[in-house]
Phi, psi and omega in degrees: 000010180294337184273348179312310180299328176295313183288333174294310179303327180289330178295344182291338183293301179294331175299315176306314179301319176297326180289313183296319186243092188259162166303140176224208176304313181305310182292318180297331180280343181293149175281118179239157181287157181304332188272009171299119184290159176292149178311319183297334183283337185298315178290334180285319174304308190292325178299313178295316175301317176300318180294316180299313184286333176285322178295318179299311175301320177297318176303309184292319185295341182280358182248152180284154172074029187247021186296322183292314179301319177289324173299318179295321178299316180296317178303313180296324172299319183292313183294324179297322178302328184280335187301310183297317178294329180283314189278305180281324182284310185264352180061039183254092184292316182290320179294322176302321181293327180290316180298318182288329176290324172297320180297322180296312178303316179297320178290323174297316178298320179293317180297319180289325177290321174301320182300330175290342182248323189204104183302321184286327174299318178297315181295328176297332182276343186295325173297322175299314177299319181290321178292326172297323177297316182293313184299322177298314177303316184288319177295323179288326173299314179297318183297315181293328181277345184228068191294335179291138182301132180287148172234137181292000000 
């Protein structure tokens, strides 16, 4: 678990993107489904997910032959970093849906790769996969409810 702080620090990159590109007036004006969580819930969920995914990565990193699994972990971090700037920063709902769909695939691949090395690490990724599924559904719902191209 000595590597846990390193992986948690890496999660600061997508967290910083989320801090820099927040929901604002534009997002509040969008037509959103009734099941949209309150804005205050998102940082709490992400904090829990970052801790879990960092613990999972630290467990896998302590084993030999896990380069591909850790590469997939890094890929999902990179993709996660893109979503807030695309969706909240550029107001590109459709592009955000593409980014989050790619993120979901990367998280699934990471979870499966982790499962090949450490069952508990894979289980720690399941909440992230569930949240990604919910977030993708939410992004798609917002996209369908707001068909006109958004302008900043």
